[in-house]
C-alpha positions as a Python dict, from the first residue, in 0.01 Angstrom:
ca = {
    (1, 'M'): (0, 0, 0),
    (2, 'I'): (279, 245, 89),
    (3, 'K'): (452, 172, -244),
    (4, 'Y'): (123, 224, -419),
    (5, 'I'): (65, 557, -260),
    (6, 'L'): (418, 680, -330),
    (7, 'N'): (364, 594, -700),
    (8, 'R'): (49, 788, -708),
    (9, 'V'): (221, 1085, -543),
    (10, 'L'): (483, 1072, -814),
    (11, 'Q'): (216, 1068, -1081),
    (12, 'T'): (53, 1367, -908),
    (13, 'V'): (380, 1570, -948),
    (14, 'F'): (391, 1492, -1320),
    (15, 'V'): (16, 1576, -1371),
    (16, 'L'): (65, 1900, -1183),
    (17, 'F'): (367, 1983, -1396),
    (18, 'G'): (169, 1911, -1714),
    (19, 'V'): (-128, 2121, -1608),
    (20, 'A'): (102, 2405, -1500),
    (21, 'T'): (280, 2400, -1845),
    (22, 'A'): (-57, 2386, -2035),
    (23, 'T'): (-205, 2663, -1831),
    (24, 'F'): (94, 2888, -1883),
    (25, 'V'): (103, 2830, -2255),
    (26, 'L'): (-275, 2893, -2296),
    (27, 'T'): (-266, 3218, -2094),
    (28, 'Y'): (41, 3330, -2282),
    (29, 'V'): (-119, 3277, -2630),
    (30, 'V'): (-466, 3424, -2547),
    (31, 'P'): (-494, 3763, -2709),
    (32, 'G'): (-522, 4060, -2483),
    (33, 'D'): (-289, 4275, -2272),
    (34, 'P'): (-356, 4280, -1892),
    (35, 'A'): (-179, 4615, -1875),
    (36, 'T'): (-413, 4764, -2133),
    (37, 'L'): (-720, 4615, -1974),
    (38, 'I'): (-637, 4759, -1639),
    (39, 'F'): (-649, 5115, -1773),
    (40, 'D'): (-889, 5047, -2059),
    (41, 'E'): (-646, 5189, -2319),
    (42, 'K'): (-681, 5534, -2157),
    (43, 'V'): (-310, 5605, -2090),
    (44, 'D'): (-20, 5657, -2318),
    (45, 'S'): (211, 5373, -2453),
    (46, 'T'): (499, 5471, -2225),
    (47, 'T'): (290, 5416, -1915),
    (48, 'I'): (168, 5092, -2058),
    (49, 'S'): (526, 4978, -2116),
    (50, 'N'): (623, 5062, -1764),
    (51, 'I'): (324, 4866, -1622),
    (52, 'R'): (413, 4568, -1851),
    (53, 'H'): (770, 4586, -1704),
    (54, 'E'): (646, 4589, -1344),
    (55, 'M'): (427, 4285, -1417),
    (56, 'A'): (722, 4111, -1588),
    (57, 'I'): (509, 4030, -1884),
    (58, 'D'): (742, 4205, -2124),
    (59, 'E'): (1002, 3931, -2102),
    (60, 'N'): (1031, 3639, -2338),
    (61, 'I'): (815, 3333, -2293),
    (62, 'F'): (1096, 3108, -2161),
    (63, 'T'): (1188, 3356, -1885),
    (64, 'Q'): (827, 3399, -1779),
    (65, 'Y'): (777, 3018, -1785),
    (66, 'F'): (1075, 2932, -1557),
    (67, 'S'): (984, 3224, -1333),
    (68, 'F'): (621, 3083, -1312),
    (69, 'L'): (756, 2733, -1222),
    (70, 'K'): (979, 2862, -949),
    (71, 'K'): (687, 3057, -792),
    (72, 'M'): (461, 2760, -822),
    (73, 'L'): (705, 2537, -632),
    (74, 'R'): (695, 2789, -350),
    (75, 'L'): (315, 2812, -377),
    (76, 'D'): (365, 3173, -458),
    (77, 'F'): (145, 3285, -748),
    (78, 'G'): (198, 3654, -683),
    (79, 'K'): (-70, 3906, -657),
    (80, 'S'): (-376, 3975, -869),
    (81, 'Y'): (-322, 4233, -1149),
    (82, 'F'): (-650, 4401, -1066),
    (83, 'S'): (-730, 4365, -696),
    (84, 'N'): (-363, 4343, -576),
    (85, 'K'): (-460, 4062, -337),
    (86, 'I'): (-243, 3756, -277),
    (87, 'V'): (-357, 3493, -518),
    (88, 'L'): (-320, 3186, -283),
    (89, 'K'): (-520, 3355, -7),
    (90, 'T'): (-788, 3456, -247),
    (91, 'V'): (-815, 3110, -402),
    (92, 'L'): (-837, 2942, -59),
    (93, 'S'): (-1105, 3167, 68),
    (94, 'S'): (-1305, 3129, -247),
    (95, 'F'): (-1254, 2748, -256),
    (96, 'Y'): (-1396, 2722, 97),
    (97, 'I'): (-1731, 2849, -36),
    (98, 'T'): (-1721, 2624, -343),
    (99, 'C'): (-1619, 2323, -123),
    (100, 'K'): (-1915, 2378, 106),
    (101, 'I'): (-2158, 2387, -189),
    (102, 'S'): (-1992, 2098, -367),
    (103, 'L'): (-1983, 1869, -60),
    (104, 'V'): (-2358, 1928, 6),
    (105, 'S'): (-2424, 1870, -362),
    (106, 'I'): (-2226, 1550, -360),
    (107, 'L'): (-2409, 1431, -46),
    (108, 'I'): (-2753, 1500, -197),
    (109, 'S'): (-2671, 1345, -533),
    (110, 'T'): (-2510, 1028, -381),
    (111, 'I'): (-2794, 963, -137),
    (112, 'F'): (-3082, 1019, -368),
    (113, 'G'): (-2902, 878, -675),
    (114, 'I'): (-2821, 550, -510),
    (115, 'L'): (-3167, 520, -345),
    (116, 'F'): (-3353, 597, -662),
    (117, 'G'): (-3134, 367, -860),
    (118, 'V'): (-3184, 70, -621),
    (119, 'F'): (-3557, 145, -602),
    (120, 'S'): (-3580, 139, -987),
    (121, 'A'): (-3375, -184, -1007),
    (122, 'I'): (-3600, -379, -764),
    (123, 'N'): (-3908, -237, -944),
    (124, 'R'): (-3772, -299, -1289),
    (125, 'G'): (-4031, -250, -1566),
    (126, 'D'): (-4300, -97, -1331),
    (127, 'F'): (-4450, 242, -1347),
    (128, 'I'): (-4210, 366, -1069),
    (129, 'D'): (-3908, 260, -1261),
    (130, 'L'): (-4036, 426, -1581),
    (131, 'F'): (-4116, 746, -1391),
    (132, 'L'): (-3781, 774, -1212),
    (133, 'M'): (-3559, 695, -1512),
    (134, 'S'): (-3765, 926, -1737),
    (135, 'G'): (-3707, 1201, -1485),
    (136, 'A'): (-3334, 1116, -1466),
    (137, 'T'): (-3298, 1121, -1837),
    (138, 'S'): (-3461, 1459, -1860),
    (139, 'F'): (-3237, 1607, -1596),
    (140, 'I'): (-2934, 1467, -1761),
    (141, 'A'): (-3025, 1645, -2086),
    (142, 'M'): (-3070, 1982, -1911),
    (143, 'P'): (-2776, 2216, -1891),
    (144, 'T'): (-2682, 2297, -1527),
    (145, 'F'): (-2691, 2676, -1583),
    (146, 'W'): (-3041, 2643, -1723),
    (147, 'I'): (-3160, 2440, -1421),
    (148, 'A'): (-3005, 2709, -1193),
    (149, 'M'): (-3190, 2990, -1377),
    (150, 'V'): (-3526, 2803, -1364),
    (151, 'L'): (-3482, 2741, -986),
    (152, 'Q'): (-3391, 3105, -939),
    (153, 'I'): (-3694, 3231, -1129),
    (154, 'I'): (-3943, 3000, -957),
    (155, 'F'): (-3823, 2993, -593),
    (156, 'A'): (-3657, 3325, -573),
    (157, 'F'): (-3842, 3563, -803),
    (158, 'K'): (-4188, 3412, -811),
    (159, 'L'): (-4226, 3242, -465),
    (160, 'N'): (-3969, 3458, -282),
    (161, 'W'): (-3873, 3165, -71),
    (162, 'F'): (-3494, 3217, -95),
    (163, 'P'): (-3263, 3514, -155),
    (164, 'I'): (-3184, 3571, -520),
    (165, 'I'): (-2818, 3602, -483),
    (166, 'G'): (-2543, 3581, -211),
    (167, 'T'): (-2384, 3318, 4),
    (168, 'S'): (-2692, 3299, 228),
    (169, 'N'): (-2865, 3121, -61),
    (170, 'I'): (-2672, 2788, -95),
    (171, 'F'): (-2984, 2568, -114),
    (172, 'L'): (-3084, 2651, -474),
    (173, 'P'): (-2720, 2627, -601),
    (174, 'C'): (-2676, 2284, -428),
    (175, 'I'): (-2997, 2162, -588),
    (176, 'A'): (-2898, 2291, -927),
    (177, 'L'): (-2562, 2120, -901),
    (178, 'S'): (-2689, 1795, -772),
    (179, 'L'): (-2970, 1715, -1007),
    (180, 'K'): (-2756, 1602, -1301),
    (181, 'P'): (-2517, 1391, -1089),
    (182, 'A'): (-2801, 1245, -896),
    (183, 'S'): (-2970, 1150, -1225),
    (184, 'S'): (-2659, 994, -1371),
    (185, 'M'): (-2597, 803, -1054),
    (186, 'S'): (-2945, 665, -1031),
    (187, 'R'): (-2932, 534, -1394),
    (188, 'F'): (-2580, 392, -1330),
    (189, 'T'): (-2686, 230, -1006),
    (190, 'R'): (-2995, 83, -1158),
    (191, 'T'): (-2804, -83, -1440),
    (192, 'T'): (-2538, -209, -1202),
    (193, 'M'): (-2782, -337, -950),
    (194, 'I'): (-2990, -517, -1216),
    (195, 'G'): (-2680, -714, -1327),
    (196, 'I'): (-2586, -801, -973),
    (197, 'L'): (-2934, -909, -864),
    (198, 'N'): (-2924, -1174, -1151),
    (199, 'Q'): (-2603, -1327, -1003),
    (200, 'E'): (-2610, -1679, -857),
    (201, 'Y'): (-2506, -1576, -513),
    (202, 'I'): (-2813, -1353, -484),
    (203, 'K'): (-3029, -1641, -589),
    (204, 'T'): (-2861, -1846, -318),
    (205, 'A'): (-2912, -1582, -60),
    (206, 'R'): (-3294, -1572, -149),
    (207, 'A'): (-3303, -1951, -130),
    (208, 'K'): (-3151, -1938, 220),
    (209, 'G'): (-3441, -1713, 331),
    (210, 'L'): (-3255, -1388, 382),
    (211, 'S'): (-3469, -1074, 384),
    (212, 'N'): (-3482, -850, 76),
    (213, 'F'): (-3335, -562, 269),
    (214, 'R'): (-3023, -760, 367),
    (215, 'I'): (-2991, -906, 18),
    (216, 'I'): (-3019, -569, -159),
    (217, 'F'): (-2833, -327, 79),
    (218, 'V'): (-2573, -572, 230),
    (219, 'H'): (-2490, -815, -53),
    (220, 'A'): (-2588, -652, -375),
    (221, 'L'): (-2522, -292, -298),
    (222, 'K'): (-2174, -367, -141),
    (223, 'N'): (-2061, -516, -467),
    (224, 'A'): (-2203, -235, -668),
    (225, 'L'): (-2008, 25, -462),
    (226, 'I'): (-1692, -26, -661),
    (227, 'S'): (-1852, 119, -971),
    (228, 'I'): (-2051, 373, -779),
    (229, 'I'): (-1735, 511, -608),
    (230, 'T'): (-1579, 557, -950),
    (231, 'L'): (-1873, 767, -1064),
    (232, 'I'): (-1869, 967, -743),
    (233, 'G'): (-1507, 1059, -810),
    (234, 'M'): (-1592, 1168, -1166),
    (235, 'Q'): (-1880, 1374, -1044),
    (236, 'V'): (-1638, 1596, -840),
    (237, 'G'): (-1501, 1723, -1163),
    (238, 'N'): (-1845, 1789, -1305),
    (239, 'L'): (-1949, 1976, -987),
    (240, 'L'): (-1637, 2203, -1009),
    (241, 'A'): (-1705, 2276, -1367),
    (242, 'G'): (-2076, 2335, -1317),
    (243, 'S'): (-2004, 2560, -1012),
    (244, 'M'): (-1849, 2822, -1241),
    (245, 'L'): (-2175, 2906, -1414),
    (246, 'V'): (-2399, 2841, -1107),
    (247, 'E'): (-2190, 3064, -875),
    (248, 'T'): (-2196, 3335, -1151),
    (249, 'I'): (-2580, 3311, -1170),
    (250, 'F'): (-2622, 3336, -801),
    (251, 'S'): (-2341, 3576, -748),
    (252, 'I'): (-2169, 3346, -501),
    (253, 'P'): (-1796, 3438, -447),
    (254, 'G'): (-1663, 3090, -495),
    (255, 'I'): (-1376, 2966, -695),
    (256, 'G'): (-1596, 2912, -1004),
    (257, 'K'): (-1699, 3279, -1010),
    (258, 'L'): (-1332, 3372, -940),
    (259, 'V'): (-1214, 3181, -1246),
    (260, 'V'): (-1477, 3335, -1469),
    (261, 'N'): (-1397, 3691, -1360),
    (262, 'S'): (-1018, 3626, -1391),
    (263, 'V'): (-1057, 3496, -1747),
    (264, 'L'): (-1261, 3788, -1850),
    (265, 'K'): (-1005, 4033, -1704),
    (266, 'R'): (-717, 3819, -1826),
    (267, 'D'): (-575, 3826, -1468),
    (268, 'L'): (-296, 3573, -1537),
    (269, 'P'): (-172, 3511, -1179),
    (270, 'M'): (-521, 3439, -1056),
    (271, 'I'): (-601, 3212, -1349),
    (272, 'E'): (-281, 3017, -1294),
    (273, 'G'): (-341, 2994, -918),
    (274, 'C'): (-706, 2878, -963),
    (275, 'V'): (-627, 2617, -1232),
    (276, 'I'): (-328, 2458, -1043),
    (277, 'Y'): (-537, 2447, -728),
    (278, 'I'): (-836, 2287, -903),
    (279, 'A'): (-605, 2028, -1069),
    (280, 'F'): (-450, 1946, -729),
    (281, 'I'): (-809, 1881, -590),
    (282, 'F'): (-882, 1653, -886),
    (283, 'V'): (-570, 1448, -829),
    (284, 'I'): (-629, 1424, -460),
    (285, 'V'): (-989, 1311, -517),
    (286, 'N'): (-870, 1039, -760),
    (287, 'L'): (-625, 915, -502),
    (288, 'I'): (-896, 891, -237),
    (289, 'V'): (-1113, 700, -487),
    (290, 'D'): (-834, 457, -557),
    (291, 'L'): (-776, 406, -180),
    (292, 'L'): (-1153, 350, -126),
    (293, 'Y'): (-1138, 66, -384),
    (294, 'H'): (-889, -120, -148),
    (295, 'I'): (-1112, -62, 155),
    (296, 'V'): (-1437, -162, -15),
    (297, 'N'): (-1300, -464, -199),
    (298, 'P'): (-976, -609, -52),
    (299, 'K'): (-951, -846, -353),
    (300, 'I'): (-822, -546, -551),
    (301, 'R'): (-526, -518, -319),
    (302, 'V'): (-451, -882, -357),
    (303, 'N'): (-474, -866, -729),
    (304, 'S'): (-248, -558, -750),
    (305, 'N'): (10, -725, -533),
    (306, 'N'): (5, -1037, -747),
    (307, 'N'): (56, -827, -1063),
    (308, 'E'): (350, -645, -913),
    (309, 'N'): (507, -985, -815),
}
């Protein structure tokens, strides 16, 4: 297990290096001059040149790249071009809000997605199964930002049950973010459970007189968790991507809204800090998912050890 974790940590280093390189290249080639954007082209060219020199964006691409890598190793992404705030502190404070919304969304989508999927599997072909899967398919087809806008119009504008914008209103953003993952998880869980419920050991458990609750939630669902955990790990990325638009719609100062504003302003230090931090979260989540495989199913650990030998 220790050797496996060390290998994954080494992979993490290479992944972050690749993400950092790609981020730097993309921000470098994107048209637009941050110095010009700050003053909206209302100052003379000499002042713009001086500002570019202070920002160190007048140097060649290789000098900027190696300077960027040195700062990244020290977790020093500099200060924002526009707010003059330290990038790392801003990213951490924004990510706290996004993390709170994402964790609640993951909890909602996981609980209801698994329950609806199991319920559809044991009622396969019935009206309840058709109703739940039709609803899940519909929500999967809906864009997350559209769901957020509909929820905002109905529950904030029309019914006035929740605030329209702000951090005090996290219920509607969480629902908007969790509907698509919950729908995907319910369909995936249904398909996985149907295959497992047709296995011989499930038929043997029924023949022994075990209760349906024990058969479904102890024997069948335990074996389905391997695939479900993979899907949960993938949904983390979808939630972070969807939070950019949802946070913008609800004016929530999370990392999603921070990325959008930074891209619009071409705030290079903030963009680089946000992307590297999000990539780090992705890698950590994938590592946690892989470790959960070994906890849920010890056979994976045995098979990996045999392959290494």
